[in-house]
C-alpha positions in Angstrom: 18.7 43.5 25.1 21.5 40.9 24.9 19.4 38.5 27.1 16.3 39.2 24.9 18.3 38.3 21.7 19.6 35.2 23.3 16.1 34.1 24.1 15.0 34.6 20.5 17.9 32.6 19.1 17.1 29.8 21.6 13.5 29.8 20.5 14.4 29.6 16.9 16.7 26.7 17.6 14.0 24.9 19.4 11.5 25.4 16.6 14.0 24.2 14.0 15.0 21.1 16.0 11.4 20.1 16.4 10.7 20.1 12.6 14.1 19.1 11.1 16.3 16.1 11.6 19.3 15.9 13.9 22.5 15.5 11.9 23.0 11.9 13.2 19.4 10.8 12.3 19.0 8.5 9.3 16.0 6.5 8.3 15.7 3.2 6.3 12.8 2.5 4.0 12.5 -1.2 3.2 10.0 -1.7 0.4 8.3 -5.0 -0.6 9.1 -4.4 -4.3 10.2 -1.5 -6.6 8.9 -3.5 -9.6 5.5 -2.0 -9.1 4.5 1.7 -9.9 2.6 2.0 -6.6 5.6 1.3 -4.4 7.8 3.5 -6.6 5.4 6.4 -5.9 5.4 5.5 -2.2 9.2 5.6 -2.2 9.3 8.9 -4.1 6.9 10.5 -1.6 9.0 9.3 1.4 12.3 10.4 -0.3 10.9 13.9 -1.0 9.7 14.4 2.6 12.9 13.1 4.0 14.9 15.6 1.9 12.6 18.4 3.0 13.1 17.5 6.7 16.8 16.9 6.4 16.9 13.1 6.9 19.2 10.7 5.1 16.9 8.0 3.7 18.3 4.5 2.9 15.9 2.7 0.5 16.1 -1.1 0.1 14.1 -3.3 -2.2 13.0 -6.7 -0.9 11.9 -8.0 -4.3 8.8 -9.6 -2.7 11.1 -12.1 -0.9 10.7 -12.3 3.0 14.2 -13.7 3.3 15.7 -10.7 1.4 13.4 -8.4 3.5 15.0 -9.7 6.7 18.5 -9.4 5.2 17.7 -5.8 4.2 16.5 -4.9 7.7 19.6 -6.4 9.3 21.8 -4.5 6.8 19.9 -1.2 7.6 20.3 -1.9 11.4 24.0 -2.4 11.0 24.2 1.1 9.5 23.0 2.6 12.8 19.6 3.9 11.5 17.4 5.9 13.9 14.1 4.5 12.7 12.8 1.8 10.3 10.0 2.4 7.8 8.9 -0.9 6.3 6.3 -1.9 3.7 6.1 -5.7 4.4 6.3 -8.4 1.8 4.1 -10.5 4.0 2.3 -9.4 7.2 3.2 -12.6 9.1 6.8 -13.1 7.8 7.7 -9.5 8.5 7.6 -10.3 12.3 11.2 -11.5 12.3 12.4 -8.3 10.7 10.4 -6.1 13.1 11.6 -8.1 16.1 15.2 -7.6 14.9 14.6 -3.8 15.0 12.9 -4.1 18.4 16.0 -5.8 19.8 18.1 -2.8 18.7 15.5 -0.4 20.2 14.9 1.0 16.7 11.3 2.3 16.3 9.3 0.8 13.5 6.6 2.3 11.3 4.7 0.1 8.8 3.5 1.5 5.5 0.5 0.3 3.4 0.7 -3.3 4.8 0.5 -4.1 8.5 2.3 -6.6 10.6 0.9 -9.4 12.8 3.7 -9.4 15.3 6.6 -7.4 16.7 6.3 -3.9 18.2 5.2 -1.2 15.7 4.9 2.4 16.9 2.5 3.4 14.0 0.9 2.1 10.9 0.2 4.4 7.9 -2.2 3.0 5.3 -5.4 3.4 3.4 -8.5 1.7 4.8 -8.2 -1.3 2.5 -11.4 -2.9 3.8 -13.4 0.2 3.0 -11.7 0.4 -0.4 -12.7 -3.2 -1.2 -16.3 -2.4 -0.1 -16.4 0.7 -2.3 -15.3 -1.5 -5.3 -18.0 -4.1 -4.4 -20.7 -1.6 -4.0 -19.9 -0.1 -7.4 -20.0 -3.5 -9.1 -23.3 -4.3 -7.4 -24.8 -1.0 -8.6 -23.5 -1.4 -12.2 -24.8 -5.0 -12.5 -28.2 -4.2 -10.9 -27.8 -6.7 -8.1 -27.1 -9.9 -10.1 -24.2 -11.5 -11.8 -21.2 -13.8 -11.6 -18.0 -12.2 -10.2 -14.3 -13.0 -10.2 -11.8 -11.8 -7.5 -8.2 -11.6 -8.3 -6.3 -11.6 -5.0 -3.0 -10.0 -4.1 -0.1 -11.7 -2.3 -1.6 -14.2 0.2 -0.7 -13.3 3.7 -0.6 -9.5 3.2 -3.0 -7.3 5.1 -3.8 -5.4 2.0 -5.0 -8.6 0.1 -6.9 -9.8 3.2 -8.7 -6.5 3.9 -9.5 -5.6 0.3 -11.0 -9.0 -0.2 -12.9 -8.8 3.0 -14.5 -5.5 2.1 -15.4 -6.6 -1.4 -17.0 -9.8 -0.2 -18.9 -8.0 2.5 -20.5 -5.7 -0.1 -21.3 -8.5 -2.4 -22.9 -10.6 0.4 -25.0 -7.6 1.6 -26.4 -7.1 -1.9 -27.5 -10.7 -2.5 -28.1 -12.0 -6.0 -24.4 -11.9 -7.0 -22.0 -14.8 -6.8 -18.2 -14.8 -6.6 -17.5 -17.9 -8.7 -13.7 -17.8 -8.5 -11.2 -16.1 -6.1 -7.6 -16.8 -7.1 -4.3 -15.1 -6.2 -2.2 -13.3 -8.8 0.3 -11.7 -6.4 -0.4 -8.1 -7.3 1.5 -8.8 -10.6 0.3 -7.8 -14.1 1.6 -10.9 -15.9 0.2 -13.2 -13.3 -3.1 -11.3 -13.5 -3.1 -12.0 -17.3 -2.3 -15.7 -16.9 -4.8 -16.3 -14.1 -7.6 -14.5 -15.9 -6.9 -16.5 -19.1 -7.4 -19.7 -17.2 -10.6 -18.4 -15.5 -12.1 -17.3 -18.8 -11.6 -20.8 -20.2 -13.2 -22.3 -17.2 -16.2 -19.9 -16.8 -18.2 -19.0 -19.9 -20.4 -16.5 -17.8 -18.6 -13.7 -16.0 -20.1 -10.3 -15.3 -17.3 -8.5 -13.5 -13.8 -8.7 -12.0 -12.5 -7.1 -8.9 -8.7 -7.1 -8.8 -6.9 -6.2 -5.6 -4.6 -3.8 -7.5 -4.4 -2.1 -10.9 -1.5 -4.2 -12.1 -3.6 -7.4 -11.9 -6.6 -5.5 -13.3 -4.6 -4.4 -16.3 -3.5 -8.0 -16.9 -7.1 -9.2 -16.6 -8.2 -6.6 -19.1 -5.7 -7.8 -21.7 -6.9 -11.4 -21.3 -10.6 -10.3 -21.6 -9.9 -8.1 -24.7 -8.4 -11.1 -26.5 -11.8 -12.9 -26.0 -13.9 -9.9 -27.0 -16.2 -10.6 -24.0 -17.9 -7.7 -22.2 -16.8 -7.9 -18.6 -16.5 -5.1 -16.1 -13.2 -4.7 -14.3 -12.5 -2.7 -11.2 -8.9 -2.2 -9.9 -7.3 -0.7 -6.8 -4.5 1.8 -6.2 -5.2 4.6 -8.7 -1.8 4.2 -10.5 -1.2 6.2 -13.6 -1.8 3.2 -15.9 -5.0 2.3 -13.9 -6.4 5.9 -14.3 -5.5 5.8 -18.0 -7.5 2.6 -18.4 -10.5 4.1 -16.6 -10.3 7.2 -18.9 -10.1 5.1 -22.1 -13.1 3.0 -21.0 -11.2 -0.4 -20.7 -11.6 -0.3 -16.8 -14.7 0.6 -15.0 -13.0 2.2 -12.0 -10.0 2.1 -9.7 -10.0 2.7 -5.9 -7.3 5.3 -5.7 -4.8 5.2 -2.9 -2.4 8.1 -2.5 0.9 6.1 -2.6 3.2 9.2 -2.4 1.2 10.6 0.5 1.6 7.3 2.4 5.3 7.7 2.0 5.2 11.3 3.0 3.1 10.7 6.1 5.4 7.8 7.0 8.4 10.1 7.2 6.5 12.8 9.0 5.4 10.2 11.5 9.0 9.1 11.9 10.1 12.7 12.6 7.5 13.0 15.3 8.7 9.7 16.9 12.3 10.8 16.9 11.4 14.2 18.3 9.6 12.5 21.3 6.1 13.4 20.1 3.1 11.1 20.5 1.8 9.5 17.3 -1.4 7.6 16.5 -1.2 3.8 16.3 -2.9 4.0 12.9 -3.0 6.9 10.5 -5.6 6.4 7.7 -4.9 7.9 4.3 -8.0 8.9 2.3 -9.3 6.9 -0.6 -11.1 8.0 -3.7 -13.1 6.1 -6.3 -12.0 7.1 -9.8 -14.6 6.5 -12.6 -14.8 8.0 -16.1 
């Protein structure tokens, strides 16, 4: 009986250790910016899952600055973290930060935006190209296959901006009859989206629709459009609370909804698997949904 009970206790300990953190394990989450509702939701999802699994999570804000991002990673590494979760400010610039982690043998998981260099054990993100294509196909359908389009791009150099634009332009090109007359970056920022759209509206008297690479830029564009009283369709990306509200009140046609909190949650779950010696996929897709009124 004593041997039987010992086996049960050992089995319980094994199960617990496979799903919960070891006492010495801590994670760092380096976020491109916390001045954006999407990344705040991503951080909240990661934080909740880390608490659930018993990990200490260090969160650092890079404020959209690659130099600060590298400093944040170096600071996190100096604290003896077990794994680095990073949402890059720039897919190219982040290579230096990832290589710094590689040199310390600290595993790296990228979230939402990928990296073009360094060793990454897993990437957790939505299929941004598919999302851009979904937005493009909706605009094509709404316009009946003809019209002049504007593309507000995210931060140049990020995989999210590249892939969303690629998917959108693929859908537009496949339809024929539509023309993207201006593609300009507004850095995923609402104020920049407003300013860029104001300039575009002055330069182009005929515009049928706008695709913005995120809801923040879309909301800025809507404000610029409303001041001119012109009838222009706008589609955003991310499915933030403000974006969904704009869809429901009719000021935005649609938003391609990412599940930001889920990206954060899956990132931490992936980290736990890595630290427990389990195999993980090189890429974990997170489902998208097109939200319309």
